[in-house]
C-alpha positions as a printed NumPy array, in Angstrom:
array([[ 23.12 , -17.165,  18.339],
       [ 21.947, -17.034,  14.598],
       [ 22.536, -19.534,  12.427],
       [ 26.523, -20.011,  11.495],
       [ 25.491, -21.088,   7.803],
       [ 25.01 , -18.427,   5.544],
       [ 23.977, -20.133,   2.367],
       [ 23.229, -18.588,  -0.983],
       [ 19.263, -18.481,   0.009],
       [ 18.567, -17.142,   3.593],
       [ 15.813, -15.904,   5.57 ],
       [ 14.786, -14.064,   8.604],
       [ 11.271, -15.342,  10.248],
       [  9.28 , -12.974,  13.056],
       [  6.082, -13.683,  14.017],
       [  4.437, -11.249,  16.843],
       [  2.282, -12.493,  18.811],
       [  2.174,  -9.345,  21.723],
       [  1.374, -12.278,  24.102],
       [ -1.571, -11.779,  27.393],
       [ -2.078,  -8.204,  25.827],
       [ -5.529,  -7.082,  24.593],
       [ -3.919,  -6.505,  21.551],
       [ -3.177, -10.06 ,  20.835],
       [ -2.546, -11.937,  17.391],
       [ -3.256, -15.723,  16.564],
       [ -2.152, -16.204,  13.601],
       [  1.61 , -14.698,  13.77 ],
       [  3.022, -17.731,  14.922],
       [  1.092, -20.357,  12.139],
       [  2.547, -17.699,   9.354],
       [  6.09 , -17.979,  10.301],
       [  5.967, -21.74 ,  10.975],
       [  3.769, -21.986,   7.601],
       [  6.512, -19.458,   5.528],
       [  9.207, -22.051,   6.895],
       [  7.231, -24.896,   5.647],
       [  6.93 , -22.955,   1.941],
       [ 10.609, -21.75 ,   1.998],
       [ 12.299, -25.144,   2.438],
       [ 10.035, -27.575,   1.131],
       [  9.48 , -25.557,  -2.322],
       [ 11.942, -23.012,  -2.663],
       [ 15.086, -25.593,  -2.324],
       [ 15.518, -22.75 ,   1.312],
       [ 18.481, -24.458,   4.028],
       [ 16.875, -25.065,   7.624],
       [ 20.074, -24.001,   9.123],
       [ 20.   , -20.576,   7.298],
       [ 16.533, -19.746,   8.317],
       [ 16.513, -17.655,  10.977],
       [ 12.939, -17.642,  13.485],
       [ 12.115, -15.003,  16.331],
       [  9.162, -15.551,  18.205],
       [  7.813, -14.951,  21.854],
       [  7.84 , -19.271,  22.143],
       [ 11.33 , -19.648,  21.763],
       [ 14.118, -20.855,  24.589],
       [ 16.786, -19.056,  23.241],
       [ 16.023, -15.418,  25.166],
       [ 17.969, -13.903,  21.518],
       [ 15.165, -15.29 ,  19.06 ],
       [ 12.8  , -12.895,  21.139],
       [ 12.017, -10.095,  18.363],
       [ 12.205,  -7.503,  20.924],
       [ 13.032,  -4.552,  19.205],
       [ 16.987,  -5.17 ,  19.86 ],
       [ 16.936,  -8.559,  19.022],
       [ 14.898,  -7.849,  15.627],
       [ 17.862,  -5.46 ,  15.013],
       [ 20.246,  -8.142,  15.044],
       [ 18.744, -10.274,  13.176],
       [ 18.011,  -7.909,  10.251],
       [ 21.46 ,  -7.067,  10.592],
       [ 22.911, -10.362,   9.944],
       [ 19.996, -11.645,   7.636],
       [ 22.342,  -9.159,   5.209],
       [ 25.805,  -9.524,   6.61 ],
       [ 28.187, -11.458,   4.18 ],
       [ 25.833, -10.857,   1.548],
       [ 26.912, -11.324,  -2.516],
       [ 26.204, -11.271,  -5.357],
       [ 24.022, -14.238,  -6.456],
       [ 21.824, -14.788,  -2.862],
       [ 18.756, -14.772,  -1.837],
       [ 17.412, -13.012,   1.084],
       [ 13.719, -13.462,   2.783],
       [ 12.061, -11.409,   5.69 ],
       [  8.715, -12.441,   6.52 ],
       [  7.287,  -9.838,   9.478],
       [  3.932, -11.053,  10.337],
       [  3.206,  -8.851,  13.692],
       [  1.12 ,  -4.963,  14.104],
       [  2.424,  -2.326,  12.37 ],
       [  1.797,   1.746,  12.283],
       [  2.639,   5.184,  11.254],
       [  4.128,   7.95 ,  13.488],
       [  5.381,  11.726,  12.242],
       [  7.568,  11.993,   9.644],
       [ 10.69 ,  14.298,  11.253],
       [ 13.037,  14.35 ,   8.786],
       [ 10.038,  15.026,   5.517],
       [ 11.335,  12.251,   3.36 ],
       [  7.43 ,  10.766,   2.915],
       [  4.914,  11.442,   0.174],
       [  1.893,  11.754,   3.246],
       [  4.038,  12.869,   6.565],
       [  4.755,   9.536,   8.051],
       [  7.577,   7.261,   8.811],
       [  5.655,   3.711,   8.265],
       [  6.646,   1.21 ,  11.245],
       [  6.915,  -3.22 ,  13.014],
       [  5.464,  -3.156,  16.144],
       [  8.601,  -5.257,  17.928],
       [  7.046,  -7.54 ,  21.315],
       [  8.211,  -4.734,  23.334],
       [  7.252,  -2.008,  21.234],
       [  5.095,  -0.092,  24.101],
       [  8.826,   0.878,  25.764],
       [ 11.416,   0.535,  24.027],
       [  9.861,   2.092,  20.242],
       [  8.586,   1.1  ,  17.004],
       [ 11.609,  -0.433,  14.189],
       [ 11.036,   2.755,  11.7  ],
       [ 10.903,   1.995,   7.93 ],
       [ 13.868,   4.556,   7.32 ],
       [ 16.193,   1.973,   9.699],
       [ 14.577,  -0.907,   7.695],
       [ 15.89 ,   0.39 ,   4.659],
       [ 20.184,   0.887,   6.066],
       [ 19.929,  -1.693,   7.553],
       [ 18.992,  -4.854,   5.136],
       [ 18.089,  -2.15 ,   1.063],
       [ 21.046,  -0.287,   0.744],
       [ 23.599,  -2.921,   1.68 ],
       [ 22.606,  -5.168,  -0.815],
       [ 24.605,  -5.624,  -3.639],
       [ 24.888,  -5.785,  -6.825],
       [ 23.292,  -9.557,  -8.415],
       [ 21.385, -10.281,  -4.641],
       [ 18.041,  -9.859,  -4.282],
       [ 16.093,  -9.188,  -1.299],
       [ 12.317, -10.375,  -1.045],
       [ 10.239,  -8.8  ,   2.471],
       [  6.393, -10.331,   2.815],
       [  5.639,  -7.948,   5.627],
       [  1.594,  -8.762,   6.95 ],
       [  1.159,  -5.434,   9.106],
       [ -1.328,  -3.128,   8.921],
       [  0.011,   0.265,   7.538],
       [  2.75 ,  -2.036,   6.055],
       [  2.832,  -0.555,   2.045],
       [  6.381,   1.626,   1.781],
       [  7.099,   0.142,   5.3  ],
       [ 10.686,  -0.147,   3.52 ],
       [ 11.191,   2.642,   1.82 ],
       [ 11.678,   1.821,  -1.078],
       [ 11.969,   3.682,  -4.399],
       [  9.352,   2.586,  -6.804],
       [  4.994,   1.688,  -5.365],
       [  3.723,   0.068,  -8.576],
       [ -0.349,   1.749,  -8.183],
       [ -2.337,  -1.524,  -9.582],
       [ -6.025,  -1.067, -10.14 ],
       [ -8.523,  -3.585, -10.378],
       [ -8.512,  -4.224, -13.334],
       [ -4.762,  -4.472, -13.138],
       [ -3.291,  -1.404, -14.866],
       [ -0.608,  -0.052, -13.381],
       [  1.826,   2.588, -13.023],
       [  5.153,   3.017, -10.728],
       [  5.093,   6.088,  -8.344],
       [  8.236,   7.846,  -7.485],
       [  8.952,   7.368,  -4.402],
       [ 12.486,   8.694,  -3.496],
       [ 12.039,  11.633,  -5.345],
       [ 10.967,  13.145,  -1.742],
       [ 13.735,  12.216,  -0.262],
       [ 17.127,  13.299,   0.568],
       [ 18.48 ,  10.763,   1.408],
       [ 19.316,   7.365,  -1.336],
       [ 16.604,   4.837,  -0.75 ],
       [ 17.77 ,   2.579,  -2.803],
       [ 20.48 ,  -0.585,  -2.598],
       [ 23.67 ,  -1.321,  -3.81 ],
       [ 23.256,  -2.755,  -6.827],
       [ 20.754,  -5.679,  -6.241],
       [ 17.217,  -6.255,  -6.435],
       [ 14.871,  -5.278,  -3.37 ],
       [ 11.038,  -5.778,  -3.464],
       [  8.105,  -5.516,  -0.933],
       [  4.978,  -7.901,  -0.813],
       [  2.71 ,  -5.546,   1.923],
       [ -0.425,  -6.32 ,   3.494],
       [ -1.667,  -2.958,   2.284],
       [ -1.154,   0.31 ,   1.57 ],
       [  0.108,   2.798,   4.065],
       [ -3.523,   3.712,   5.294],
       [ -5.021,   0.875,   5.693],
       [ -5.198,  -2.276,   8.024],
       [ -4.378,  -5.975,   7.259],
       [ -6.341,  -9.364,   8.866],
       [ -5.82 , -11.867,  11.204],
       [ -8.598, -14.642,  10.125],
       [ -9.808, -18.225,  10.343],
       [-11.489, -17.221,   7.02 ],
       [ -8.809, -19.764,   4.981],
       [ -8.238, -22.569,   7.628],
       [-11.237, -23.099,   9.652],
       [-10.109, -22.712,  13.195],
       [ -6.517, -22.287,  12.395],
       [ -5.576, -17.818,  12.915],
       [ -3.393, -17.474,   9.309],
       [ -2.428, -13.242,   8.573],
       [ -3.856, -12.736,   5.352],
       [ -1.143, -11.71 ,   3.495],
       [  1.105, -15.079,   4.495],
       [ -1.625, -17.237,   2.741],
       [ -3.116, -15.795,   0.114],
       [  0.97 , -15.049,  -0.617],
       [  1.306, -18.835,  -0.554],
       [ -1.481, -20.025,  -2.215],
       [ -0.672, -17.447,  -5.126],
       [  2.662, -19.005,  -5.114],
       [  2.073, -22.258,  -5.305],
       [ -0.793, -22.243,  -7.608],
       [  1.266, -21.063,  -9.693],
       [  4.833, -21.881, -10.211],
       [  5.763, -19.792, -13.333],
       [  3.823, -16.31 , -11.988],
       [  5.061, -12.617, -12.456],
       [  5.058, -10.364, -10.185],
       [  1.783,  -8.95 , -11.821],
       [ -0.117, -12.208, -11.837],
       [  0.949, -12.57 ,  -7.69 ],
       [ -0.25 ,  -8.977,  -6.669],
       [ -3.528,  -9.681,  -8.401],
       [ -4.126, -13.285,  -7.955],
       [ -3.651, -12.894,  -3.611],
       [ -6.146,  -9.695,  -4.124],
       [ -8.625, -11.894,  -5.702],
       [ -8.419, -14.61 ,  -2.955],
       [ -8.828, -11.612,  -0.055],
       [-11.64 , -10.149,  -2.006],
       [-13.234, -13.081,  -2.323],
       [-13.188, -14.605,   1.175],
       [-13.48 , -11.525,   2.914],
       [-16.403, -12.504,   5.493],
       [-15.362, -14.208,   8.743],
       [-11.848, -11.63 ,   8.499],
       [-10.88 , -10.132,  12.167],
       [ -8.8  ,  -6.815,  12.135],
       [ -5.387,  -6.858,  13.184],
       [ -5.538,  -3.752,  15.711],
       [ -6.271,  -3.256,  18.845],
       [ -9.659,  -1.338,  17.756],
       [-10.798,  -4.45 ,  16.095],
       [-13.422,  -5.289,  17.737],
       [-14.766,  -1.76 ,  16.768],
       [-14.018,  -1.303,  13.35 ],
       [-15.613,  -4.601,  12.295],
       [-18.626,  -3.042,  13.681],
       [-18.601,  -0.559,  11.845],
       [-17.277,  -1.735,   8.628],
       [-18.268,  -5.493,   9.36 ],
       [-16.674,  -6.945,   6.474],
       [-16.536,  -4.381,   3.214],
       [-12.937,  -2.867,   4.734],
       [-10.429,  -2.222,   2.065],
       [ -7.135,  -4.176,   2.035],
       [ -4.954,  -4.665,  -0.72 ],
       [ -1.681,  -6.426,  -0.97 ],
       [  1.042,  -3.501,  -1.909],
       [  3.654,  -3.585,  -4.285],
       [  7.557,  -2.152,  -4.315],
       [ 10.718,  -2.633,  -5.447],
       [ 14.204,  -0.726,  -5.306],
       [ 14.14 ,  -0.113,  -9.384],
       [ 10.92 ,  -0.661, -11.856],
       [ 10.343,  -2.902, -14.44 ],
       [  7.723,  -4.672, -16.352],
       [  5.705,  -6.615, -13.745],
       [  3.354,  -8.769, -16.362],
       [  6.697,  -9.672, -17.683],
       [  9.277, -10.456, -14.481],
       [  8.937, -13.598, -13.18 ],
       [  8.978, -13.929,  -9.825],
       [ 11.003, -16.619,  -8.717],
       [ 12.86 , -16.969,  -4.564]])
């Protein structure tokens, strides 16, 4: 059973390694362990209000299968009320598939890959939005930190912050393309993802010597640790700068990693993205978990 403690702060951390597969990832469990340490020791999250799913858990309900992730997402928002702070962190594979309900600008739904996605299928952005975004009540907030390929709009939030390298930005309204409401029930939902929908993300030892980590997870924790009073805009800029400076040694997260690395070398794009249930000034609004 998931933790019974529904504190004002709680988190779901999923690290999927795909152990024994040709497309296995080395840094995902490190990512969720680092995120748990960060949340508990730096942001005051109670340890018993954090649910971790990895392939190395003894409890079969904490293996990151499709059904277990679905149940864990429901647990995250269960009983949520004003003043609560929720975190959903996922480190693993992400991909896309054709959009059949015509609510995506690019014609594709973004997905997360559970450990058994080959037999049970992927978790679509539509389902993630319906499960943890739409029920979020007024006064509550949700932060999703998604370390996966093609994850830019994987929460299907209405607004995408389109930022250039100089830090100038505009909010794109993606909600107008959908006949289904993609916002919250009054709360604030923000997603910080590894890359744009058409980009791939990376698993690397470039930051930590012999220890593999996800680029998004590492750059996120580093940015927040280095600047306790940072805004969302400064956070996004700091993460992108860290990634640009450390591209050498980065390994793509994906089944065609070797081919893409051979073709592109280290000059492939990965730019963390910010999406939200509402528009705001990213350089004045402070990032607070």
